[in-house]
N, C-alpha and C positions, 0 to 999 in steps of 0.2 A: 759605220762601225757604231753598234750597238753599247748606249749609254748605260749602264749599270747606277741607279740609284743609289742601290746599299752601300757599293762600295765608294762612287762620291760623301755620302754621309759618312761613313769610319772615318774616311780623312779628311773631312769639315771638322769632324768631332776630335779626333789626334789633335790636331792642328790648333783646335780653339782653345787646349789643355795643356800645352806643349811649347806657350812660347819664347820664352826667355825674361820673362820676370813677375813673379805669384801672384803679386795684382791683377796683371793681365791674364793670366790661368786662369783663375776666379771667376775672375768678372765674362771673359768669354767663353767658359767651360759652361758655368752658369744659363746664361744667354740661348748661347747653344744648344744646350739641353733643351730649354724651356721652349723653345722656337722651333728645333729641326723637322719635329714632323708635320710642322704646318705648311714649309715652303713647299713650293714649286722647285722645278727645276730650272727656270731662270733665277727664282731666288735664291737656288742655292749657290748657281754661278757665280750671284754676287758677292754670298757670304763668302762665300773661294775668294771672289777680288779684296773683299775687306782684311778677311784674315793676313792676305801679304800685304800690307800696312807694317811698317813698323812698329813699336810699340809707344815710344812715344809718340808720335804723330795721331794715332787712332785713342790714346789717352785725352789725350788735348780735344778731339772732336769730339769725343764722349762727354767730358765735360765745359767744354763750350768754350774754351781757352782759344782765341784765334792761331789758325795756321795759317803755314804760304802756300798751301795746296788747300783745294777743290773738290769736295767727292762730288760723286754725281747724285742728282737726288732717285731713288728708289727706294723700295720697300725695307730692303734690308737696311738699309743706312739709316731711315725713318725707325724703324722696329729699333734698333742699336741705338742711337741714342735718345728713346724716350724710358730705354729698359732699368728699368729701378732692381739694384740688385739688393 
């Protein structure tokens, strides 16, 4: 099966802009727009996993609030954690 990077990027861009809360739409949309063209295939998969988290847990991770789950340490999660909106 051939992976079409352009299709994966389109899917990620859409998902990052249509989350459910306006705050996360803006935050993740800006983060994705800034970084998507600098990510390799593995990073894109990690970003897709990040986008599958619910808004509350994702926002808590971003702001440093303690959560019940641990995100794996990878490049995308580190970029997101350090992203300045």
